[in-house]
C-alpha positions in Angstrom: 144.7 136.4 126.9 146.5 136.6 123.6 146.5 134.1 120.7 148.6 133.9 117.6 146.7 132.1 114.8 148.4 130.7 111.7 147.9 127.9 109.3 149.3 126.3 106.1 146.2 126.6 103.9 146.7 130.3 103.5 145.3 133.4 105.3 141.9 133.2 103.4 141.2 129.6 104.4 137.8 128.8 105.9 139.4 126.7 108.7 141.4 129.7 109.9 138.4 131.9 109.9 136.5 129.3 112.0 139.0 129.1 114.8 139.6 132.9 114.7 136.0 133.5 115.3 135.8 131.2 118.3 139.0 132.5 119.9 137.9 136.1 119.6 135.1 135.2 122.1 137.8 134.3 124.6 140.7 136.8 124.1 142.7 138.9 121.7 143.6 137.2 118.4 146.2 138.2 115.8 146.3 136.3 112.6 149.8 135.9 111.0 149.5 133.4 108.2 150.9 132.7 104.7 149.5 134.7 101.9 149.4 131.6 99.7 148.7 127.9 100.4 151.8 126.2 102.0 150.4 122.7 102.5 153.0 120.0 103.0 156.0 122.4 103.3 157.0 120.8 106.6 159.3 122.9 108.7 160.6 125.1 105.9 161.9 128.5 106.8 162.8 131.3 104.5 166.5 132.5 104.6 167.3 133.4 100.9 164.4 135.8 100.3 162.9 138.7 102.2 159.7 138.1 104.1 157.0 140.6 103.2 154.4 141.5 105.8 151.1 142.4 104.1 148.1 143.8 106.1 145.0 142.0 105.1 141.5 143.5 105.2 138.3 141.6 104.8 134.8 143.3 104.7 136.5 146.6 105.3 138.2 145.5 108.6 141.7 144.5 109.5 141.9 140.7 109.4 145.6 139.9 110.0 149.0 139.9 108.4 149.8 137.9 105.4 153.4 136.6 105.2 155.2 135.6 102.0 156.7 132.6 103.7 155.9 129.3 105.5 153.9 128.6 108.6 157.1 128.3 110.7 158.2 131.7 109.3 154.9 133.2 110.5 155.4 131.9 114.1 159.0 133.1 114.1 158.2 136.5 112.8 155.1 136.9 114.9 156.8 136.1 118.2 160.1 137.9 117.4 158.9 141.0 115.6 155.2 141.6 115.5 153.4 140.6 118.7 154.3 142.6 121.8 153.7 141.2 124.3 154.0 137.7 122.8 151.1 135.2 122.6 150.0 133.0 125.4 149.3 130.2 122.9 149.9 129.7 119.2 147.1 128.0 117.3 147.7 126.5 113.9 144.8 125.5 111.7 142.2 124.4 111.2 143.8 122.3 108.6 141.6 120.8 105.8 142.5 117.1 106.1 143.9 115.1 109.0 147.5 115.1 110.1 148.2 111.7 111.6 151.1 109.2 111.6 154.1 109.9 109.4 152.2 112.7 107.7 153.0 115.1 110.6 156.5 115.4 109.1 155.1 116.9 105.9 152.6 119.2 107.6 153.1 122.9 107.7 150.2 123.1 110.2 152.0 120.8 112.7 155.3 122.5 112.0 153.9 125.9 113.1 152.9 124.3 116.5 156.4 122.7 116.8 158.0 126.1 116.0 156.1 127.6 119.0 157.5 124.8 121.2 161.1 125.5 119.9 160.7 129.2 120.8 159.4 128.3 124.3 155.7 128.7 123.8 152.6 126.4 123.8 151.5 125.4 120.3 148.4 123.6 119.1 147.9 122.1 115.6 144.3 121.6 114.7 143.0 119.5 111.8 139.8 117.8 110.6 139.5 114.5 108.7 137.8 115.8 105.6 139.5 117.5 102.7 136.5 117.9 100.3 133.7 119.3 102.4 135.0 119.8 105.9 132.8 120.7 108.9 135.0 122.8 111.3 132.4 123.2 114.1 133.8 120.6 116.5 137.4 121.5 115.9 136.8 125.2 116.3 134.8 124.8 119.6 137.1 122.2 121.1 140.3 123.8 119.9 139.3 127.3 121.3 138.4 125.8 124.6 141.7 123.8 124.8 143.7 126.9 123.8 141.9 129.0 126.5 142.5 126.4 129.2 146.2 126.1 128.4 146.6 129.9 128.3 144.8 130.2 131.7 147.6 128.3 133.5 149.7 130.4 135.9 152.8 129.5 134.1 152.2 128.0 130.6 154.7 125.4 129.7 156.4 125.0 126.3 154.9 122.0 124.6 153.0 121.2 121.4 149.9 119.2 120.7 148.7 117.7 117.4 144.9 117.7 117.6 142.8 115.9 115.0 139.0 116.2 115.0 136.3 114.4 113.1 134.6 116.6 110.6 131.3 116.9 112.4 129.2 118.9 114.9 130.5 118.7 118.4 127.5 116.7 119.7 128.5 113.9 117.3 132.0 113.5 118.8 132.4 110.2 120.7 135.0 111.5 123.1 138.6 112.7 123.4 141.8 110.7 123.9 145.5 111.3 124.4 147.1 109.3 121.7 150.4 108.1 120.2 151.6 108.9 116.7 150.9 105.9 114.5 152.4 104.7 111.2 149.7 106.0 108.9 151.3 107.6 105.8 150.5 109.0 102.5 150.2 106.2 99.9 152.0 107.7 96.9 150.2 108.2 93.6 151.7 110.0 90.7 149.7 111.0 87.6 151.9 111.3 84.5 150.9 114.0 82.0 152.4 115.9 79.0 152.1 119.7 78.7 151.2 121.4 75.4 154.9 121.7 74.5 155.6 118.0 74.8 157.3 118.1 78.3 156.5 115.3 80.7 155.4 116.2 84.2 154.0 114.4 87.2 151.3 115.5 89.6 151.7 114.0 93.0 148.6 112.9 94.9 147.7 110.0 97.1 145.7 109.3 100.2 146.5 108.5 103.9 146.3 104.8 104.7 146.8 103.0 108.0 150.0 100.8 108.0 150.1 97.6 110.1 148.0 99.1 113.0 145.6 97.3 115.2 142.2 98.7 116.2 143.8 100.5 119.1 142.2 103.8 120.0 145.5 104.9 121.6 146.8 105.4 118.0 146.0 108.8 116.4 144.5 107.6 113.2 142.4 104.8 114.8 141.1 107.2 117.4 140.1 109.6 114.7 138.5 107.0 112.5 136.3 105.9 115.5 134.8 109.3 115.8 136.9 110.7 118.6 139.3 113.7 119.0 142.9 112.6 119.0 145.5 114.7 120.9 149.1 113.7 120.4 151.9 115.4 122.2 154.7 116.2 119.7 158.3 117.3 119.9 161.1 118.5 117.6 163.6 115.9 118.8 163.7 113.3 116.0 166.7 111.3 117.4 165.6 107.6 117.6 166.0 106.3 121.1 164.7 102.8 120.4 166.6 99.5 119.8 170.0 100.4 118.4 171.1 96.7 117.9 170.4 97.2 114.2 173.8 98.9 114.1 175.5 96.2 116.1 177.2 94.5 113.2 178.8 97.7 111.8 182.5 98.2 112.3 182.2 101.9 113.1 185.8 102.4 114.1 186.9 100.7 110.9 184.7 103.1 108.9 186.4 106.0 110.8 189.9 104.8 109.9 189.0 103.6 106.5 190.1 100.0 107.2 
């Protein structure tokens, strides 16, 4: 059983070390992760610069490959050029901070799992709901068990899961639910500053807030807030298939002809 482990917090992140340690109890693990932090890069891929592959050693032992690119780059390069045979499951994380609602579009962690799906593999994005002092124990245990179960299938199917865990020991978790992506999003906050040479710059921050959502545990952010693990199936198809009557009053043929 083979696992490719990546993330967007960088190859030296504690969350990556936590899931790596648990997966190594279950199979072969190869870490292929960004050399530097790539948080909120989304599904960026590198096409204008070369991608360097740097062997990383920790405590005198080989730890994995550091890539001078994005999480999606790591999955592409890992599956196409480095891992032979390819992985049974791609595990991305464990991310420091939850990835729920609209924020999944920004997440490099989620994009790595989505890239696995694009390439025809199973991808799991793992995150915990604490950025300051995260406890990765539940996420690493549950995430490794989930990855092992999916890899054990006779014919693993290409799909991606966005898994958000409370920052807590596993015996404190209230349960697990399959959820829907909600409308939670980052509430923008920009801090205006002036550098020593008089140039104005802005530092972007903010926090995730729930947007017009009822206390429905079928929603990712609500489920997570209530102490449960949220598992949301995700896809790369962003075409909206909902109510298209919003376009009903547009003269599209007139736009085409310029009339």
